C-alpha positions, 0 to 999 in steps of 0.5 A: 086212848092209846099213842102208838109208839114205833117198835111197840106191838100194835094195839099195845096201850100206853098212857097217854100223853097231853099234847099242845093244842095246834094253831090253826088257820082256815082256808078257802077253795083255790078257786079263780074268783071267789065270790063273797058270801051272802050277808057279808062285804066285798073284799074287792070294793076298793076295786069297784070303787076304782073302776067307777073312778077310772071310767069317769077319768077315761070319759074326760080323756076321750072328750079332750081327745075329741075337742082337741082333735075335731078335724080327725072325724069325718062326722064331728056331730056323731063323735059328740054324740057318741060321747054323750052315750059314753057319758050315759053309760058311764054314769048307768054302770057307775050307779049299777057297780056301786051297789052289791046287787048290781054287780051282775054277770049280765051288767058286765056282758052288756058293758062289753057289748056297748063299748065294743059297738062304740069302738066299732063305731070309729069306723063311720067317725074317723077319717080314713088317714086317722083310722089306719093310723095310731090316732085312737078310736072314739073310746080310747082308754075308755075300753078298759072300763069293761075288762077292769069290771069283768076281772073284778067280777069273775077273776083272772078268766073274766078280765082275760075273756073281756080284754081279748074280745075287746082287742079282736074288736079293735083289730077289726075296727082298725082293719089290720094287724100291726105292732100297735094293735099287738101291743093293744091286745097284750095291754088289754089282756094283761090288765084283765088278768092282773085285776082279775088275779089281784081281786080273787087274791083280795077275796081269798084273804079276807076270807082266810083271815075272817075265817081265822077270827072266827076259829080264834074265838071258837078256841078261846070259847073251847079253852074257857069250857075246858078250864070250867070243866077241868076245875068242875065236872072232871074233879067230880068224876074222879072223885066218884071214881075213886070212892067207887073203887072202894065200894061194891055193887052199884057204887061200884059200877057208878064209879066205874062209868064215872071213870070212863066218862072221865076218860072220854071227856079228857080225850074230847078236851085234848083234841083238836076242834072237829074240822080245823084245818091249817092255812094250807088246807090240811087237816090233822087226821090223828086229831080227828081220830082221837075223838072217837076214843071211848071205853071200847074203842082205843085209838092209837096215833103218831105222836106227830100230826098227821096232815092230809087234805081236809076232805080226805081226812073227813072221809077216812074218819067217815070209814072208822065211824062206819066200821065201828057202827057195824061192829057195834050193830053186830057184835053188841055193846060189849065188843072192843075196837082198836083203830091204828093209824100209820104214816108211812112215806108215800101212804097213810094206813088206817086199820080198824080191828074188833074182837066181835064174832067175825063175819060168816062167808057170804055174809057181805055178798048177801047183804049187798044183794038185798040192798043194805050197802053200807060196807060196799058204798059207804066204806069200799066206796069212799076209799076207792073215791080217794084212790085207796084200797080196803082190805077186809079180814074176818074168820067167824070167831076171830073178829074182823080188821079193816086195813085202809091204805091212802096214797099222799098227794105230791107235795103233801108229806106231812111230816 
């Protein structure tokens, strides 16, 4: 492994410097609603319990409104019947939402429909004066139940949609749009948005914490293995290398091979865990490329981490692996390769060069016509998907060099 130092010639080897491992944390996709993985507890469990409790309290409040204001209903018996339906539905949704298996989109959708029907029944239950005044509908604040459930289940979008639907039903029930209706609409949609935002944030935070604990455990195990390898395997390989240098024949070859394995192990132990991500979803491309270093492959990277979105870093590593595989396939095991990573202001430049026989003119076009799409799709296709460019320089007898440039995303300077 080599470290790139500004001002030095490209591909000039230098003594590797031990680096301190970075502290990583995991990241999750920035999605509106993050559902819990199978077999794991739902971080939004407190929200479900709160939704069930709220529905019970709201039912008692609705019953109190009916009992105290019977003269506001033109059909009091049907009002009590509607309350009986609300009570039965409260028990049903409470049982469903109490179990993770019952928290389904169809259950929440049915909750919205049943609440909308009960809310519209106020047209037949309330007197005309009560219906067109600020007097509450038969469902009162019980209407908020499905809005809360939709927000907990589906995040901001689900909460907003449920609040919007029930707001429209409320306006149709009243037969007018006034300041009270507008206020209720804002409260319903705002409630759905806030509950959805809080529940999805809780899930993301719990998932990050879980992955951070997993990575912490994996890092501790890696450090334990590294100490064991350093105290045992590396010491043996180093001794074999020193003894082999003093001998001839097969013993010298064995010492040389032991030295190569010693260097490869040191590079592997110094590199960050493959696939490790920072808390903001970025990954250090330098650390991932250093793992590719072998006796025949030298890697030159900046001393500071080169942070890119984790998916972009993974794709660039795959491109470098494909270039090395092509070198081994067409130039043989004796060919040497050099990988250079440069961290520029607005883009990242990755170069992969070898000292093989080069690619004859027209070879790539012929390979693509024959259906061998390694270069066209695996390399150029990946780079194109990332919005970058891939330039190939090659001549017979002069090796090949890929120069890949990927523009940085706004706000991801990585410095």
